[in-house]
C-alpha positions as CSV (number, residue, x, y, z in Angstrom):
1,M,94.6,86.1,133.2
2,A,93.6,84.0,136.2
3,H,95.7,85.8,138.7
4,E,94.2,89.2,137.7
5,L,90.7,87.8,138.1
6,L,91.8,86.4,141.5
7,A,92.9,89.9,142.6
8,L,89.6,91.2,141.5
9,E,87.7,88.6,143.5
10,I,89.9,89.4,146.5
11,M,89.0,93.1,146.2
12,L,85.4,92.4,146.0
13,L,85.4,90.2,149.0
14,M,87.2,92.8,151.0
15,L,84.7,95.4,150.2
16,K,81.7,93.2,150.9
17,T,82.2,93.9,154.6
18,P,84.6,96.8,154.5
19,T,86.9,97.8,157.4
20,E,89.5,100.5,157.1
21,D,92.2,98.0,156.8
22,S,90.4,96.0,154.0
23,V,89.8,99.3,152.0
24,E,93.5,100.2,152.3
25,V,94.5,96.7,151.1
26,C,92.0,96.9,148.3
27,I,93.5,100.2,147.2
28,A,96.9,98.7,147.2
29,F,95.6,96.0,144.9
30,L,94.1,98.5,142.7
31,K,97.6,100.3,142.4
32,E,99.2,96.9,141.4
33,C,96.5,95.4,139.4
34,G,94.2,98.2,138.2
35,A,95.7,98.9,134.8
36,K,95.5,95.2,133.8
37,L,92.1,94.7,135.2
38,T,90.9,97.7,133.1
39,E,91.9,95.8,130.1
40,I,90.5,92.4,130.9
41,A,87.5,93.1,133.1
42,P,86.5,96.8,133.1
43,R,83.0,96.1,134.1
44,A,83.9,94.1,137.1
45,L,86.4,96.9,138.1
46,D,83.7,99.3,137.8
47,N,82.0,97.4,140.5
48,V,85.0,97.6,142.7
49,F,85.0,101.4,142.3
50,S,81.3,101.7,142.9
51,R,81.6,99.9,146.2
52,L,84.6,102.2,147.1
53,R,82.5,105.3,146.3
54,N,79.7,103.9,148.4
55,N,82.0,103.3,151.3
56,F,83.2,106.9,151.5
57,A,79.7,108.3,150.7
58,E,78.5,106.5,153.7
59,A,81.4,107.9,155.8
60,Q,82.6,104.5,156.8
61,L,86.2,105.4,156.5
62,D,88.5,107.7,158.2
63,S,89.6,110.9,156.3
64,R,92.9,109.5,155.1
65,R,91.4,106.4,153.5
66,T,88.5,108.5,152.1
67,T,91.0,110.8,150.5
68,I,93.0,107.8,149.0
69,S,89.7,106.3,147.8
70,K,88.4,109.5,146.2
71,H,91.9,110.0,144.5
72,Y,91.8,106.5,142.8
73,C,88.2,107.0,141.9
74,T,89.1,110.3,140.2
75,K,92.2,108.7,138.5
76,R,89.8,106.0,137.2
77,V,87.6,108.5,135.5
78,Q,90.5,110.6,134.2
79,N,92.1,107.3,132.8
80,A,88.9,106.4,131.1
81,E,88.7,109.9,129.5
82,V,92.4,109.4,128.3
83,R,91.5,106.0,126.9
84,D,88.5,107.5,124.9
85,E,90.6,110.3,123.6
86,K,93.3,107.9,122.5
87,A,90.7,105.6,120.7
88,E,89.5,108.8,118.9
89,L,93.0,109.8,117.9
90,E,93.6,106.4,116.7
91,V,90.5,106.5,114.5
92,K,91.7,109.9,113.1
93,I,95.3,108.6,112.5
94,T,93.8,105.7,110.6
95,A,91.6,107.9,108.6
96,V,94.5,110.2,107.6
97,Q,96.7,107.2,106.7
98,S,94.0,105.8,104.5
99,K,93.6,109.3,102.9
100,N,97.3,109.6,102.4
101,S,97.4,106.1,100.8
102,G,94.7,107.0,98.4
103,L,96.4,110.3,97.4
104,E,99.6,108.5,96.8
105,T,97.8,106.0,94.7
106,Q,96.1,108.8,92.8
107,I,99.4,110.6,92.2
108,N,101.1,107.3,91.0
109,R,98.3,106.7,88.6
110,T,98.3,110.2,87.4
111,M,102.0,110.2,86.8
112,T,101.7,107.0,84.7
113,F,99.3,108.7,82.3
114,L,101.2,112.0,82.0
115,D,103.1,112.8,78.9
116,L,106.4,113.4,80.5
117,N,108.2,114.5,77.5
118,G,111.4,112.5,78.4
119,W,111.4,113.5,82.0
120,V,111.9,110.6,84.7
121,Y,111.1,111.0,88.4
122,L,113.3,109.5,91.3
123,A,111.2,109.5,94.4
124,K,114.2,109.1,96.9
125,T,115.5,112.4,95.8
126,A,112.2,114.0,94.8
127,S,113.9,115.1,91.5
128,W,113.0,114.9,87.9
129,Y,115.7,114.0,85.2
130,K,115.8,114.3,81.5
131,V,118.4,112.8,79.2
132,I,119.3,114.9,76.1
133,D,120.9,113.7,73.0
134,Q,123.2,116.5,72.0
135,Y,126.8,117.4,72.9
136,M,127.4,120.7,74.8
137,T,130.3,122.2,76.6
138,F,129.7,122.8,80.3
139,D,129.0,126.5,79.8
140,Q,126.5,125.7,77.0
141,A,124.8,123.1,79.3
142,V,124.5,125.7,82.1
143,A,123.0,128.2,79.8
144,D,120.6,125.7,78.2
145,C,119.6,124.5,81.7
146,A,119.0,128.1,82.9
147,S,116.8,128.9,79.8
148,R,114.7,125.9,80.7
149,K,114.7,126.7,84.5
150,V,116.4,123.4,85.4
151,H,119.7,122.4,87.0
152,L,122.6,120.2,85.9
153,V,122.7,117.0,87.8
154,S,124.3,117.1,91.0
155,I,124.7,113.5,92.5
156,H,124.4,113.1,96.3
157,S,123.8,109.3,96.8
158,Q,124.8,106.1,95.2
159,E,121.2,105.4,94.6
160,E,121.0,108.6,92.6
161,H,124.2,107.8,90.8
162,D,122.9,104.3,89.8
163,F,119.6,105.8,88.7
164,V,121.3,108.4,86.4
165,W,123.5,105.9,84.8
166,K,120.7,103.5,84.2
167,L,118.8,106.3,82.6
168,A,121.8,107.2,80.4
169,N,122.2,103.7,79.2
170,E,118.6,103.3,78.5
171,N,118.7,106.4,76.3
172,D,122.1,105.8,74.8
173,S,123.2,109.3,76.0
174,G,125.7,110.5,78.6
175,Y,124.1,114.0,78.9
176,F,121.6,115.0,81.7
177,K,119.5,117.6,83.1
178,N,117.5,117.6,86.2
179,G,114.9,119.9,87.7
180,D,111.3,120.8,88.0
181,F,108.5,120.8,85.4
């Protein structure tokens, strides 16, 4: 942090009695240290930009240096606007994340109190499963599922496989349906 403050002090000294060369060196310092100085000493950096603006307002610089100074002053304003917009977006993101977390909590709480009538939810697959306790042929199972607007289990991952077998063992049945409520 000390070396950034040293750079700031050097720029202020160069602009105290500005020459074309000292302004050019100051601008070079701004290129190298400006972003970091914005983080650690924004008000002091405002003073540097204020002095630069005063120098080109008083026409103490040639046109090339004036153009460069104006460019960096403009960039400074634009960067400040971007930082403000970023801060606003971060606040909005935090609010949305908080709202999302609240909704997830509410959904989980609601699901706990629902009478699921034997249906169990696996979040990873976003699917609902139900164990049945009757033997059916495949064709009968397909017809039964169709009448209930559900599908026979089609396992796509090891996690889903483990979930289904655990569910079967808990219910002492090897027959499943899965689908939507």
